[in-house]
Structure formats: C-alpha cells, structure tokens
C-alpha positions in Angstrom: 115.2 112.5 97.0 114.5 109.1 95.3 117.3 106.6 95.5 118.2 105.0 92.2 120.4 102.2 91.0 121.6 101.2 87.7 119.8 98.4 85.9 121.8 95.2 85.1 122.5 96.5 81.7 123.7 99.8 83.2 121.6 101.7 80.7 118.8 103.1 82.8 118.4 104.0 86.5 115.9 101.9 88.6 114.1 103.5 91.5 114.5 101.8 94.9 110.7 101.8 94.9 110.9 99.2 92.1 111.6 96.6 94.8 107.9 96.7 95.7 107.0 95.7 92.2 109.4 92.8 92.4 107.8 91.7 95.7 104.4 92.0 94.1 105.5 89.7 91.2 106.9 87.3 93.8 103.6 87.2 95.6 101.6 86.8 92.4 104.0 84.0 91.2 103.7 82.0 94.4 99.9 82.6 94.6 99.3 81.5 91.0 101.2 78.3 91.4 99.9 77.7 94.9 96.4 77.9 93.5 97.4 74.9 91.3 99.3 72.7 93.7 97.0 73.4 96.7 93.8 74.1 94.8 93.7 71.0 92.5 93.6 68.6 95.5 90.5 70.3 96.7 88.7 69.1 93.6 89.7 65.5 94.5 86.1 64.3 94.7 85.3 65.7 91.2 88.6 64.3 89.8 87.6 60.8 91.1 84.2 61.0 89.4 85.2 62.7 86.2 88.2 60.4 85.5 86.5 57.3 86.8 89.2 56.6 89.4 89.5 54.7 92.6 91.0 56.2 95.8 94.4 54.5 95.1 94.5 55.9 91.5 93.4 59.3 92.8 96.2 59.2 95.3 98.8 58.4 92.6 97.7 61.4 90.4 97.7 63.9 93.3 100.9 62.5 94.8 102.8 63.0 91.6 102.0 66.7 91.7 103.7 67.0 95.0 106.5 64.7 94.0 107.3 66.8 91.0 107.7 69.9 93.2 109.9 68.1 95.7 112.4 66.7 93.2 112.6 69.8 91.1 113.1 72.5 93.7 116.8 72.1 94.1 117.7 71.8 90.4 115.6 74.9 89.7 117.4 76.7 92.6 120.8 75.8 91.1 119.7 77.1 87.7 118.4 80.3 89.3 121.8 81.1 90.7 123.4 80.3 87.3 120.9 82.0 84.9 119.3 84.6 87.2 115.9 84.9 88.8 114.3 86.7 85.9 115.2 84.0 83.3 114.1 81.1 85.5 110.9 82.7 86.7 109.9 83.5 83.1 110.7 80.0 81.9 109.1 78.3 84.9 105.9 80.3 84.8 105.6 80.1 81.0 106.2 76.4 80.9 103.8 75.7 83.8 101.1 77.7 81.9 101.9 75.7 78.8 101.6 72.4 80.7 98.3 73.4 82.2 97.0 74.6 78.8 97.9 71.2 77.3 96.0 69.5 80.1 93.0 71.7 79.4 93.1 70.7 75.7 94.0 67.0 75.9 93.8 65.7 79.6 90.3 67.0 80.6 87.3 64.7 80.2 85.1 66.1 77.4 82.1 64.9 75.4 82.1 61.6 77.1 85.8 60.9 76.5 87.8 60.2 79.6 91.6 60.4 79.3 93.6 57.5 80.8 95.2 57.7 84.2 98.7 57.8 82.6 97.8 61.1 80.9 96.5 62.6 84.1 99.5 61.4 86.1 101.9 62.7 83.5 100.2 66.1 83.4 100.3 66.4 87.2 103.9 65.4 87.4 104.8 67.9 84.7 103.0 70.8 86.5 104.9 69.9 89.7 108.3 69.6 87.9 107.9 73.0 86.1 106.1 74.9 88.9 108.9 74.0 91.3 110.8 76.8 89.6 108.7 79.5 91.2 109.7 79.3 94.9 113.5 79.7 94.6 113.5 82.2 91.7 110.9 84.5 93.2 112.7 84.3 96.6 116.1 85.2 95.2 114.5 88.1 93.4 113.0 89.4 96.6 116.2 88.8 98.6 118.2 90.7 95.9 116.0 93.8 95.9 115.6 94.2 99.7 118.3 94.9 102.1 119.2 93.3 105.4 116.8 94.7 108.0 113.8 94.5 105.6 114.3 91.1 104.0 112.4 89.2 106.7 109.3 91.3 106.2 109.5 91.0 102.4 110.1 87.3 102.4 107.3 86.8 104.9 104.9 88.8 102.8 105.9 86.6 99.8 105.3 83.4 101.9 101.8 84.5 102.7 101.1 84.1 99.0 101.1 80.3 99.5 98.0 80.1 101.8 96.5 83.0 99.9 96.8 81.2 96.5 95.7 77.9 98.1 92.7 79.6 99.7 91.6 81.2 96.4 92.0 77.8 94.6 90.0 76.1 97.3 87.2 78.7 96.9 87.1 78.7 93.1 88.3 75.4 91.7 85.7 73.0 93.2 82.9 75.1 91.9 84.5 75.3 88.4 85.1 71.6 88.4 81.5 70.8 89.3 79.8 73.2 86.9 82.3 73.9 84.0 84.6 70.9 83.9 88.3 70.4 84.2 89.2 72.0 80.9 88.1 75.3 82.5 89.9 74.5 85.8 93.2 73.9 84.0 92.6 76.8 81.7 92.0 79.3 84.5 95.2 78.1 86.3 97.2 78.4 83.0 95.9 82.0 82.5 97.0 82.9 86.1 100.5 81.6 85.5 100.7 83.3 82.1 99.6 86.6 83.5 102.2 86.4 86.2 104.8 85.6 83.5 103.8 88.9 81.7 104.3 90.8 85.0 107.7 89.1 85.4 108.7 90.2 81.9 107.6 93.8 82.7 109.0 94.3 86.2 111.6 91.7 87.3 115.2 92.5 86.7 118.3 91.1 88.3 119.0 93.3 91.4 122.0 95.6 90.8 123.7 94.3 94.0 123.5 90.7 92.9 125.1 91.6 89.6 128.0 93.4 91.4 128.4 90.7 94.0 128.3 87.9 91.5 131.0 89.6 89.4 133.2 89.9 92.4 132.7 86.4 93.7 133.2 84.9 90.2 137.0 85.5 90.6 137.1 84.8 94.4 135.0 81.6 94.8 136.3 79.3 97.5 135.0 76.4 95.6 132.4 75.4 98.2 128.9 76.3 97.3 125.8 76.2 99.5 125.5 72.4 99.0 128.8 72.0 100.7 127.7 73.9 103.8 126.6 71.6 106.5 124.8 74.4 108.3 122.5 74.9 105.4 121.7 71.1 105.3 120.9 71.3 109.0 118.6 74.2 108.4 116.9 72.3 105.5 116.5 69.3 107.8 115.0 71.5 110.5 112.5 73.1 108.1 111.5 69.6 106.9 110.9 68.4 110.5 108.8 71.5 111.3 106.7 70.9 108.2 105.6 67.5 109.6 103.3 69.0 112.3 102.3 71.7 109.9 101.4 69.2 107.2 99.5 67.1 109.8 97.3 70.0 110.6 96.7 71.1 107.0 96.0 67.6 105.8 94.3 65.9 108.7 92.8 68.4 111.1 89.5 68.4 109.4 89.4 64.6 109.4 90.4 64.6 113.1 87.7 67.1 114.1 85.0 65.3 112.0 85.7 61.7 113.0 87.0 62.3 116.5 85.0 65.3 117.8 82.0 65.0 115.4 82.4 68.6 114.3 80.0 70.0 111.7 81.1 71.4 108.3 80.9 75.0 109.5 83.2 74.3 112.4 85.7 72.6 110.1 85.7 75.6 107.7 86.0 78.2 110.4 88.8 76.2 112.1 90.9 75.9 109.0 90.2 79.6 108.1 91.5 80.6 111.5 94.6 78.5 111.1 95.4 79.9 107.7 94.5 83.4 108.5 96.4 83.4 111.7 99.4 81.9 110.1 99.4 84.6 107.4 99.2 87.4 109.9 102.0 85.8 112.1 104.3 85.4 109.1 104.1 89.1 108.3 104.4 90.1 111.9 107.3 87.8 112.6 109.2 89.0 109.5 109.0 92.6 110.6 109.7 91.8 114.2 112.9 89.8 113.5 114.1 92.5 111.1 113.9 95.0 113.9 115.6 92.8 116.5 118.0 90.8 114.3 117.0 87.5 116.0 115.7 85.2 113.2 117.4 82.1 114.6 116.2 82.7 118.1 112.7 83.1 116.7 112.9 79.8 114.9 114.0 78.1 118.1 111.1 79.7 120.0 108.6 78.5 117.4 110.0 75.0 117.6 109.8 74.9 121.4 106.3 76.3 121.4 105.2 73.8 118.8 106.5 70.9 120.9 104.5 72.1 123.9 101.3 72.9 121.9 101.2 69.5 120.1 101.7 67.7 123.4 98.8 69.7 124.8 96.7 68.8 121.7 97.5 65.1 122.3 96.6 65.5 125.9 93.2 67.1 125.1 92.5 64.4 122.6 93.3 61.7 125.2 91.2 63.5 127.8 88.2 63.6 125.4 88.0 59.8 125.5 89.3 59.1 129.0 87.6 61.8 131.1 83.8 62.0 131.4 83.4 65.6 130.1 80.6 66.7 127.8 81.8 66.4 124.1 80.7 69.9 123.2 83.0 71.3 125.8 85.9 69.1 124.6 85.2 70.0 121.0 85.8 73.7 121.8 89.0 72.7 123.5 90.1 70.6 120.5 89.3 73.4 118.0 91.3 75.9 120.1 94.2 73.5 120.4 94.3 72.9 116.7 94.1 76.6 115.9 96.9 77.7 118.3 99.2 74.8 117.4 98.5 75.2 113.7 99.4 78.9 113.8 102.5 78.3 115.9 103.9 75.7 113.5 103.2 77.8 110.4 104.3 81.2 111.6 108.1 80.7 110.9 108.2 80.1 107.2 109.2 83.6 106.0 111.8 83.9 108.8 113.2 80.4 108.2 113.7 80.8 104.4 115.1 84.3 104.9 117.7 82.9 107.2 118.6 80.2 104.8 119.1 82.7 101.9 121.1 85.0 104.2 123.4 82.2 105.3 124.1 81.3 101.7 124.5 84.8 100.4 122.1 86.6 98.0 123.9 85.4 94.9 123.5 81.8 96.0 120.0 82.3 97.5 118.3 80.3 94.7 120.2 77.1 95.7 119.6 77.6 99.4 115.9 78.2 98.9 115.6 75.2 96.6 117.2 73.1 99.3 114.9 74.4 101.9 111.8 73.9 99.8 113.0 70.3 98.9 113.0 69.6 102.6 109.6 71.2 103.1 107.8 69.5 100.3 109.4 66.1 101.0 108.3 66.3 104.6 104.7 67.3 103.6 104.5 64.4 101.2 105.9 61.9 103.7 103.5 63.2 106.4 100.5 62.6 104.1 101.6 59.1 103.3 102.7 58.0 106.8 100.3 59.5 109.4 97.3 57.5 108.2 99.3 54.3 109.0 100.2 55.7 112.4 96.5 56.4 113.0 95.5 52.9 111.9 98.2 51.4 114.2 97.4 53.5 117.3 95.2 56.6 117.9 94.8 60.3 117.4 96.7 61.2 120.6 99.6 59.2 119.3 99.5 60.9 116.0 99.8 64.3 117.6 102.6 63.1 119.9 104.5 61.9 116.8 104.2 65.4 115.3 105.4 66.9 118.6 108.4 64.6 118.4 109.2 65.9 114.9 109.2 69.5 116.2 111.4 68.3 119.1 113.9 66.9 116.6 113.9 70.2 114.8 114.7 71.9 118.0 117.7 69.6 118.4 118.9 70.5 114.9 118.4 74.2 115.1 120.9 75.0 117.9 123.7 73.7 115.7 122.6 76.2 113.1 122.4 78.9 115.7 126.2 78.7 116.5 
C-alpha cells in the first residue's frame, strides 16, 4: 500500500514517492547553479580575451562570483527557515536566471562593443549573491522529505550535483565561449536555472513534517536558534578547514602536476576526472553507509584523520621527487596516485557533513544550519585560492601540501568537540 501524507494546504494527499521528485529538483537546482559558478571560471582564458582584461582584473571578476556566494549563503538560509524552501528556491532560481539573462543581453561583448569591467564584476557578484539561495533551500527540502536513516544517502546524492554540474559546465561552456560568444554562455546558464525553477514550481512543496514541527515549535521556542549553538559553529569551522585541502586539489592540482611533474594535458584531465568521479561515488556510498550504521560523526573524524595522513604522504612524495634520484616518470605516477587518493578522501564527506549539521539544528532550522556550513565552505575555498599561491612563492610545493594537511589536522581537533 502506498504511504501518503497531506500536502501543506491539507487539501490533497502526497505520495511518499514524491520525495524522489523533490530530491531530483534538489539535484537539478545544485547542478544548474554549479554549472555557473564552477563552469564560468573554466572560460577564464576566453573572458580575458573577450573583455580585454589583465590577469588581475580577471581575478577580480571571478573572485566576486565566489564572494557573492560566500556572503549570501547564511542570509538565504535564514530566509529559507522563515519563508520555506519552496519560496526561496523559486525566488533564488528565478532571480539567478534573470541576472544571467541580463548579462546575456547587456554584459556580453557583441559587435565589437566590450562592456566595462564594472558591468562584468557587478554581474558576477549578482549571480553569486542570488545563486547562494540554492544550497540551503534545496537541502532543507530534501531533509524535510526524507527520514532519519535515509537522509545521509539523499543529501549525498544531492551533493554529487555540485561536481556533476561543474563537470558539465567545464565540458560545454569553453566551447560555447570560443565559438558562440558569452551571450550564449550566459543564456544557456539562464535557461538551465529557469527550467529548474519550473520543476520547483511543479514538484517542490513544504514537507508535511516540517509544517507540523514548525507549528509546534512556534509556541515552544527556547529563544536560541542555530546561530546560538556553539556546536554548529564548530561544525561549520571544521567544514571550512576540510575545504582547504579540497580547494587546493581542485584549484591547483593541475598546476602542480604540470609545473612540478611535467605531466601532459591528457594526464591532467584523467587525474581530475578520477578525483571528481571518485568523490561523487564516495559521497553516495558514504551517505548510505552512515545511514545504516548511524555513525556520521565518526565517519567525519575518519575522513579528517585519513586526509591528514594522505596529504603528508603527498608532501613526502613531492619532496622525494626533487631530493631522491628516481626517474621522473616513476615519480609522476606516484604523484598522480597521491593526488587522486588524497583528493577523493578530502571530498568524500560533504553529504555526510551537511546532513549532520542539518540534523543537529533540526529540520525546521536546516536552512540556517546549511547556510552556515556553506558559508564556511565557500569562504575557505576562496581564501585557499587567494593564499596558497603566496605560500608557494614563499616556499615550495611540499610545504603547500603540508599546509593543507595542517588544515585537516585542525579540523580533526575541532570535530571531537562536535562529537560529544
């Protein structure tokens, strides 16, 4: 017999199978925005040429995209808990599609006219600010429709949409930028967000349990929300610290292998594909495994410990490449293997970590908790991109990887307090 629940309006029953549609929308929402915030940077060479920018100006434009996400995640999370995930997801996707459409019309070089840097920077910042709504609202929707014992798997599937969308963007957008121009690039991204908004309108409803729980807690609120919980702040800090080594691999592994190990383009592509593909598989597996064993926090601790070890090993292999007289082709294989294993380890925990944060806060406050966690994650990723080049200029690649291992070690020191 099919299990049903009343819709928020109480007017029609909703099948429990409906939760898979909500999960599908969550995946589509994250993938469509990820195609923008991860895909647009892959067109950096074409942006620099089309807009007549220098490297510093290019960095400003792309940096503002990430900055917009980082500073908007928490406010959007608070609004999600107040307005509901459907309303925020619709507003965020719709406004992001509108911002991208405006960029396609007015901020894309056309017919020899090149928009000024201020227009491009404002457009990138707007996309980041508006698109920051997607993570918390889609996560709260998924948390509401899935029960304890299945949320880890559901949230981990949702998290795989980030590398999935980024991968699609990386495959499609550079070619579009080179052959069709940035009006088409922004237009395609706007269409993806608009299509996801339509799916949200059709399928996403406030989960019945959230409506019931919110009604009960409205009269029994202790006055301390998620932002008053030090354990959630510790978890957000730990997430940020674990994102430092992850960001280092995503942003600099190809540079490291190219400059340090003289790897060819095929090797670079296969290495990063292995990292992203392995991370996606491990996220889904870890969500299911921790659902069965009820050990999300222990799993996070294990990932942090393993990441410390693996990044120390990576630093050691990098040091041995220059200090020990071994053929470079052999060391290149060792370096690729170390990058792949370390990259997968430090990326495998995302779904589990965010599920734990949302569970700690309670489903009705999940938007705020997820916004806080994502603020930590995107801030750490931005700081990593800005700071590690200076570490490299000051020292060497082995030191860079030791610094990332130290960040994972600090996360390990934070997580036990969350565990208690």
